[in-house]
N, C-alpha and C positions, 0 to 999 in steps of 0.2 A: 259693348255697351259704355257710356260714358258717365260717369259720377262727379254729379256736380255737390255744389253747398247742400243743396235741398234734396237730397235723393233719399231722405227718408233715414240716413244715419244719426247720428247722435251729435256728431260734428256739425250738422246744420244748427241745430239749438244749444248745443253744448260749447261751442267757442264764445260766441256773443257772450252766454252767461259765463264764461270763465273769465273772460276780459274785464267785463262789470266787479266780478269779485277781486279779480288782481288790483282794478282802479279803487274798489272801496278799501280794501286793506292798506293799499298808497295811504289814501286819502285819513282813514283812523290812523295811522301811525305818526303822519305828520302833525294831525291834531294833538296828541298825546305827547309827542316831542314839545310842540310848541307852549302846552299847558305845564310841562315839565321843567321848561326853562322860565317861564313865568313866575313861577313859586322859587324859584331859585334853587331847585333841585329838591327842595322837601316835598314829601308826601304828606305831613300831616302837620297842622300849626304845633307848635313847640313854642311855650312862653320863656322868656330872658330869664329865668329864676336866678340865675348868675349874678345880672346886673342888679336885681331886686335886693339878694342878699348881701351885695358890695355897699349898696344903698343902706340897707338896714344895717350894717356894721357901722359905717361912717355916722350917722345919728346915733349911735350908740356911742362911739368914740367922742362924740361932741355933747354929751350929755341930754341931748332931748329926749331919750328912752331910757329906762332903767332895766336893770339885768333882767328881771321876771318877764317885762313887757317885750323884750326884746327876742326871748326864748319862745313865749308864747306865738309872735310874729314868725318868727324864723319856721316853727314847726307847721304854721299855716301854709307857708310858701313850701315848703319840701313835702308835705302832704298833696298838696296839687299836682305834683309832678307827673 
């Protein structure tokens, strides 16, 4: 008796489904890889508080802020982390 691809075994329907699953996994992997590179490797948006703290310190040094206002704004920036 000859066995073909549609002889009733699971290979008749299983192989095309396995290939589709394999291709879907490849597509999902490529999409995730592209999204990872487009974000610069970051998974979440993280604000640049170091730059803001530096600007705040410069404003204090120039006399634009008094020490109390500096401490208040610094606390707000650090709590937002």
